[in-house]
N, C-alpha and C positions, 0 to 999 in steps of 0.2 A: 461836282454836283452828281446827283443820281440820274438814272435814266427818267424817272417820274419828273424830276425838277426840271431837266432839259426840255421835257415835252411841255411842261407848264409855261417855260420861258418863250418857246416858239409860238404857242397858241396865244399868249398874252400880248406878244409883240405884234402878231397879225391883228389882234383885236384893237390894240392901240393905233395901229396905221390905218384903220378903217376897212381891213379886207374881211373881217368876220364881224358878225352880230354878237351880242351878248348871250342869246339863245343857243347860237352855233357853237360858241365858246364852251358853254356849259355842257352842251352835249358831247363835245369832243373830249372833255376832261372828266365827265361823268359826276359833276357836281351841280348846285343849284345855281340859279342866275345871281342870287344875293351874294353868293360867295364869289363869284366871278366879277362882280362890281368892287368888292372888298380887295380882291387880287389886283385889279387894275389901278386902283387908287394907290396901293403901295408900290406898284411897279413903276408907275409915273414919278414917285417921290425918289425911291432908292435903286431903281434899275434891277438889274438881274439878282442882286443880294437880298432883295425882299422877297423872292420866291424859296429861299433857302430856310429850312426849319430852324426855328429860334434855339432849339437844344443842340444842335450841331457842334460837336467838339466841346460840350459841356459835361461835367461829371455829376451823375444823378446823386441826390442827397441821400437816397436809401440804399446805395451801392454798398456791398460787404467790403470792408476795409482790407488792405493788402496784408496786414498782420494777422487778421483772422483767416484769410485764405492761405496763407502759410501754416498757420497752426493746424487747419484742417488737413492739409495735404502731408503735413509731417506726422500728425497722428495716425493717419490711415497707413502710411508706409512703415512706420515703426511699430505700432501697437495693434491696429485693427485691420491687419493685412488679410485676414481671412473672413471678414464680415462682409455681407452684401450692403449696398448703399442704404437701404432703409433701415436695417439693423444698425449700421453705422451711425445714421442720423439720430436714432433713439438713444444711444449711449453718448453722443455729444451733448444732447440736452440734458441727460441724467447725471452723467459723471464728470464731464469735463467743463459744464457750465457754458457751452457755445451754443446759443439759440439760433439755429439756421434750418431752413426747410430742406426737405429731401430734394427738391428739384435744384437748389442752390448747391447743395453737396455733389449732386450729379454733375452740375457745370463745372464746378471747381476741379473735379477729379478728372472729367472728360478733357478738360483743357491741358492736363498734364499727361494725357494718353492712358489713363487708367479706365478699364471697363469693368462694370460689374460682373461678378461671377454668376449671378442670376440672369444676365443678359443672354436670353436665348429666344429664338423664334418660336412662338407658341404653335403647335399643330392644332389643327381643326378638332373639335370635340367629336369623338365618334359614338359617344354614349349619352343617352338622355339622362339628366340629372333626376335622381329620386328625391321627392319633397322630404324635408326633415319631419321627424315625429313632432308632435303638438306639444308634448310636454318632457321635460328632463326625467330621466329615469325609465322611460319607456323602451329604450333600446341602447346598448353599449356596444360598439364596434371594437374588436380586439386583433392584435396581430403582434408580430415580433420581427425585428431587423437587426442584421448583423452588419455592423459598421466600425471605421477605425475612430471611435469617439474620442480618444486621447491624443489624437494627432497621427499623421501618417509615419509608419514605422514603429509605433507604440502597441502594436497588437490590437486584435478585434475584441469587441464585447458585443452582446446582444441585449437590446432593449425591448423589454415587453410592456405594451401599454393598453389601456381602455380609453375610448373617447365617447362622450355622449353625443347621440345623433341630433338631438334637439338643440342643444347649446353650443356645442363644439368644445365644451369643457374636457380637458385630459382629466379623467377621473383617478387614475392611478397609474403607476409606472415603476419598473423595477429592472435592473441590469444583473445580467448573470454571463457567465462564459459562452454558453450555447442556448439555444432555444430549449425549453424544459417546462415540465408542468409546474415545478417549483417557482419558476419566474412567473408564469400566468396567476398562480395562487396567491404569490406575495402581493402583486401589482392589483389583484382583486381584493386583497384584504385592505390594502391602503384606500381603495376607492370606497369600499363598503363602510369602513369605519368612519370615513368622513362624510359621505352623502347618504348612505344607505344602500338596501338590496334594489338592482334594477329588475326589470320585469323579463328581458330577454337579453342573450349575448349573441351577437353576430360574428361568426369566425369562418375561416376557412375549412377545408376537410383533412386538416392534419390528424394524424393518429392520436395526438393528445386529446383532441376533442370528441372523436368518434371512434368506434371499434372497428377494425378491419374484417371481424368474422362475419361471414356470410350464411343466411339460414338455408336449410335444405328444404326440397320440395314438401316434405313431410311436416317439418317444423312450421312452414308457412300455412299448411292446411290445418294445423292444430291451432293456429292463431298466436303463435310465440312471436315476440318482439325481439328486435335486435339488442344485444347486450349493450350496455353503457361502457364507455371508457372510464378510467379512474377519475378523470376530471369531469366527466359527464355525471358520475354518480355523486360527486360532491355538490355540483349545481343543482342536481335533482333534490338533494336533501335541503338545499337552501331555498328551493321554489323557484329557481331561475330557469327559464326556457333557453332552448338552444335553436339557432338558425345557421344553416351552412350555406356559405356563398359558392356559387359555381364558377366565378371568375374574380380576379383582383378588382375590376371596375365596379363589382356589385358594392363591395365595401370601400368606396372610393375615399371616404373621410379619414380613415385611419392610414390609407395608402398615401395620401396627400400630407398627412401630418409628418410622415418620415422625412419628405423632402424639407418641411419647415425645421424640424429638430436637428436633422443632420446638419443643417446651415446653422441655426442660431445656438442650439444647445452645445454643440461641440465648440464652438467659439467662447462661449460663455464659460464653459468648463476650463478652457485653457487659460482664461484671464484668472480664475480662480486658483489656478495651480493644481487642478485635480488630474491624477495620472493613474488611478486604478479603481476597481469596481467598488470597493468597500467605500471610499470617499465619495464616489459619484452618487451611490445610493443614499448616502447621509445628506448630500446637497440637492437631491431630486425634488423633495417637497417644496423648497423655496424656488427653484427654477421653474418647476411647473406651475406654481401660482402665479410666478411674473408673466408666464406664457399665457395663462388663462385670462388675465387682466387685459392683455392685448387683444387676444383673437376671439374671446367668447361672445356669442350673440344671445339675444333674448328669446325665450321659448314663447309660444303663443298661449299657453296655459300654465297652470300651477304644477309643481313638481308630482312625479308619480312614484317617488322612491317608497320602499317598504323599510320601515325602522327596524333595527335589530332588537329583538325581545331580550336577548340574553348572550353572554360573551361566548364566542366561537373559537374552537382550536383549529385554525385553518391548517396548520401542519398535519394535524390528525384527520381533518376532513377531506383533504385532498393528498391521501397517502395511497400507496401502492397496494393493490388488493388481490389475494389469492385464496384459493381453498386448499387446506390441508386436513389430513386424517391423524388423530393422535395414535400413539401406540398404547399398549396395555398399562405402561407406567405413567401415562398422561403426557408424554413429551411428543414434540414434533420435529420434523427435520425441515429446515429452510435453507436454502442456499449452501448446502453442505454442512450445516452446523445444527447442533441439537439445542433445542429450548425446552423449557418447562415453566409452568406457571410461577410467578413471584411469591414470596412469602405472604401468608394471609389468605392466598386463594386456593390452597391444597385441598380444602374440604369439598370444593366443587368437583362435580362428576366430569372428567376428561376422557375417560377410557374409551378407546376404540370407536370415536365419534368424528364427524366432519364438521370442521369449523372454518369460517372465514378469518383470514390473518391479514392484518393492516401493518404495513412498515411505512414509518414517516420518513421525511426528508432527513432528519437528524440521526436516523438509524434505529430508533426505538421499534419494537415489534409487539403489537397487541393482537389478542385473541378475540373474537366477538362470540361472547357467551350469552346464553338467554337472559342472564342476570346482569349483563353489563360487560364492559370491556375489561379485559384481564392483561396486564402487563406480563411479558414473557421474559425470562432471564436466560441467558446464554450459559450452557453447562458443557462440560466435556463430553464428547461422544464416546459411548462404552466401545472398548476395544473389540473387534471380531474374534470369535474363538480360534485357538491356535491348533492347527492340524499337524500331528507329529508322523513323519514318515521314516519308515524304517530303511537303513542302507540297502542300495540295490544288491541283488543276488541272493536274498533271504528268500525263505519259503513263505508262500501266501499265509499259512496259518499263523506265523510269527508276527504278522504286521497289525496287531491289535492296538487300539489306543491305550495309553497307561491308564486312564481313568478307568478302564474297565477291567483291569487286572484285580483279582481278588486276594486279598490276605486274610487268611482264618485267624480270628482272635485266639490268643494263647499258644499258637503253633508258629506264627511267623510267617514269612514270605517262603513260598516254595522255591525249589531248585530252579524250576522253569520261569518263575517270575524274577527272580534274581538274575538269570541268564538274559531275560528280554530287557531288563534295566540296563545291564551292562552293555548289551548290544546297541540300544537307543542312544545312550549317552556317552558311552567311553569308547567302545571298541570300534577301530576304522573297518571299513569293508575289507573282505578279503580279496587278495590279488589272485 
């Protein structure tokens, strides 16, 4: 018997012997008088056994069978060992055909001594949460995270992503080796092509998003604005505003997304056999759609996305931009190489002018002319002029360049000219 049942036996025995009244017994056990009368009748018929619960030592009809318990434990230990309990429960229902609740899975695994990897004590919140935007497309938060996405010991990759502030939908994502402008531009392209242009983007103060140049006091007095970064220039052309966060907590939705994706996405890719960046980028749309179905919330109002009016070359839009001055021949020097306008653009005026040059991620170079973009072709850089030096020990007047030696037509080279040619190319210096 339990302690509660032993107390009931003692009280009901006193009641039956006349030492207590029904109201006193009800007060002692914390139940009503009607219930006391019922227990007294049962006790007088069956004794102490009447006060034991009727389901004692009986197996519940809705109890999970031992074979299902064994399957749940085996699947977690052999196949889903790197999943948390909630994610593991989802896949049991979706892929394994085992319909159990998360609480049941936790009890089965806890009985075997297994603790969820998400089982951590939550720290108290230090920052007040910011209300969500009222409509999808009003604000996208963005960031990148470097992680061992393909398993421990298989190298690191960086995931760039955008999350909608109103609906919690991951709009676009893309893997690269390191955090870079190409990763953000490609993730943005995927999101814009599917949903449309957002009104603003909320990011940190990385140099990809803002320029590090500081204005002087004179420039501030003249009203000049800070120059935009290459990525900022592309956003400005799309009409997308920028907001810079002063702390990670300010853009908490994208920061919390990393905890979810590093847990669930990495495990999903392992099940799919994905072990490199190219395969991961191909599978990302399907995996992100599955994530959105589970974690998306409903916005208060209709969407605020701006549809694309025409097709946009994101590789060119988010290119590296620099200023260059052309030579008299119309060529420019860029990263130690020589470039000239491609065929069909040679009739434009390029001589001795300053132009903006854009280099795309794939390595193409374009010049921004007033009549449009001009593609530049790489050509061989002209060799520098060769300076001929006379052997040491000669007189100063004999050290003239060969191209300045005069040969009178009809008379041939003079004796002095022949002597200079012989000294420069043939004769060794005197000892």
